[in-house]
Steps between C-alpha positions, in 0.01 A plus 500: 500500500586871484680501838781246535535589868170315557611182328620351829139496621394335173779240540362396842151472350606292196722265702232449764246385245744275315624345825148443637367336183822380339401132524125534471370238251212732401742748341616413149749786449576856617424784260725754675423820311186563296560685174835671575488599132221743573771741610762592238741639763788258497676705766226414755314190384796280409697551823193415706419197284857373548473551879172303521651205312808520727279489813306206362816302419630566849184345651501216245134398492431153363276652231626664183517881472408728216398855406235565233622622164318807388589773256790554264778606740780277368725549804232389743388212279854374459549491880168327560556234234848427636406482868149355508452127559167519318425757231173669587324732260179686429308486175181683406518433130319262271596136455749571218687748718498263794639221285788722378589621850510148644733380221734794558515442877555127461825571319656576844461139605299561820147414602249766392194615695243770417391687813262743331280462194145523375351830376190427297506828303864421400400151377695343786236238588506157657332324208797573268790550744453208743560244221830676425611490861410129510671405174816700584511360856501851644340573834252782545285658766197724488386753756140458411408210724440744790137585436458867423805603704799484267755771449356635174462855380125464493390226744140406541291756690730791417270636233127562513436331166400134505733440206831332574820705520650573156876507564734221625237337722632170636186393692349166406206536736251760601519603865216257581693207352326471163738440206554794274519251212417135549718410204802648675440294817452183296832570321681538829347170622605325179865602537532485877301203622622149458210361304636145528487404865528129563497453870733216598339306781660208678290215635740469790419854613144389577572166661411529866247385761243720673256376766614146424413522130744513207519807278615469140516694173316350202545597133237492224585537131300508179604427141540874422766571762279649770616397842348535847670446835261413789570420862262311723566761771185704467447354152704795376578566138870588531580569135325510165697538176312648204626621159499851358425579133860405410483168685715618797388350826450696820379409846179697533407433865648639819657250744812388678791271413502294824255368753683690775423825312129409494499420872645843596330713231292808589253414221365150573257476204732496197360224271305337782178299516256692716237354736277425666373836402677719243475875573350670809224425751400806700593499872591131475141400567207363297194284565434150363167330571442725797843443654745788524847404378800675647784483244868585545570872455816568305426822305430765760159406637418281198560146386711477182580205270415230750662647811836487672567145389317484169556262213791719382720369784375141507717214375287320241526138405631487142481245215657577164271324253710569192738761361217751458279428806541535877226405752501652846272399787441635850265416783391816685384373833179592681552828686810610308516880509143492636332312208271206565535161328782288372562637152672263260659711224662396175673737256640396162755713316522419129728667244321426174638496145270796431736705722249505787571468869174335607415487868208273598362495855269249664392472864259307718398545866334306782334813645351810343780753447614796287742440213654749257830376354727700271854537374726797583779531242651844455559551124736725312498417129829685447662246731507495877683799645498687164342831596132579571187367338359848449529474121343154481177526300208342683150395399253376760168352378280663763224763492495523881730481797459487880601830669677472833540699821833609645556149635455356148175334601220516236218740574252253348436712191558383144615822332524573127854536372390748228645842555740381772864399514369138529380490140745254334245365254724638223876448543690784667821530695477448872644841569221670301257399774736594783521864399132560565401646832280239671403418858498132404861518379592683820339221701703231321818710454436420134304209353413228749140427403267220396350519152161341426566304183271495203449124514495294182173316432686169488854386576774719638494880504783708357557712811797710401778554248837663574741616225854619557590718197880470501532120525164434327404249768125451549332329792128414501310390810207254466280370780164364612501739797272808525773741610855614433719687752734746329790610721758748363787421736429791732664350811823379339776693672831382350596329827468155342767405246400247239649211309716709269632724780272793428279667760125471458409865503171687512268391215759263352229234455127448474267228619185370328329263742191310391252468790163545659453849641680622813297485827222299329405327828385841630321601179213263416446680169845383383547152343509246780827341617336238720606140440275225642585138575436290190583793268830536307658841463641551152696799369718560198755771423701505179788735421549474120813646335555629149673788324390809311699569184 
């Protein structure tokens, strides 16, 4: 700035950036000069500011250009207001001061955007200021979403004290990802996420034929407005609309909008029925009545969720009984994926007027075999694609869980949850457990463990309860099974894009799968998963929805 002879070099730099990214859809606008008002030297700052705008106009990027208003230099401010396509500004005052500044800037008849704000000691906080941005239709951005690494005067780790920085301090998260204030994060979610997400599915997008069998999309509805979309391809729950505390509906399960998306997806278990054996069997081998079974290996050296061609990719026979009930049936033939016996399976999906998605499984066989059926929906009670589930509050009704080795195979031990990250007997956020150093969490890359449920004396057991604090949605899981697999979305990568066009990122969903224990065929002390001819396998899983006010 102080040496105009060097401006030619700066011109090349500015034009190169604007030319390279001038049509990039990721860029909303160009803020060409940050806080030119920090310098009161009109003889230097204003000529350079004019040159930068001139260079930008010569390139002509498709995005608007601006320079952030800062300070009381009237000459600079007049130029910026006249030449900016969008008026950008900074505000570190309280809500009353923010309100006044927005009203003054709006008088110039241009869009207004706040590029810097939030200083807790100055009463510039999200709980009071975000509602103003929303009501005034003014855009805003916050540096603090970069965990512990923002450009603040006192970033995390710069002082020896464990107390937070006292001045400016934009950070919303500690360096390890924990929220500085949960209330702040919930406020951001409230004003940034679309809490009403009604996925629009078309029946025609699922009409196709695979392996000579027709695939379709079926819709269930109850009297309260809950709605479920289910395809007979893998028995997958495609969508599930549930209300928040204000009655707004959102699709709370991950999935895809077309059958072609399911067929090419990296994650093949979204919403699927799982069999013959849900979860893992070590080394793909087990013994039944003295005979060693060699099962398909599809998870490293292990057998997972029924193998390479499990029930999740089968085309089931479907019969819609009424508006609230769908019956699916499938014959798993003798030898399929290494399992003995012809297994005749029937699954009934029912959307009850008590706001329950009830899944009832029955199966019979003509030879002794292993059976462990489950359902694999990925849930996000904020709405699919709406951020992570880290702040979901989870209760699991279990005093013990089954520890696993690095291959996620149970060691055979039933370990106490007390004093471990696995103690969800009282509700806590999922992320609270993730911050604890644990070999078990390292093995699973997070939670991917079976919990030994505290079984009810009679009837179904309340296995788990999940509460999402912003929307108020509550989901309870009930079952007659002895176990529950809790998976915290550790292997979601963002490479799959869901129904609403949003990527399914790391920990953007959780799974609660009712089941017998993983690798039970190799652990005789676990509840048996053997089904004999003449017996009928029977399992129930209920996902019940309500709201917390």
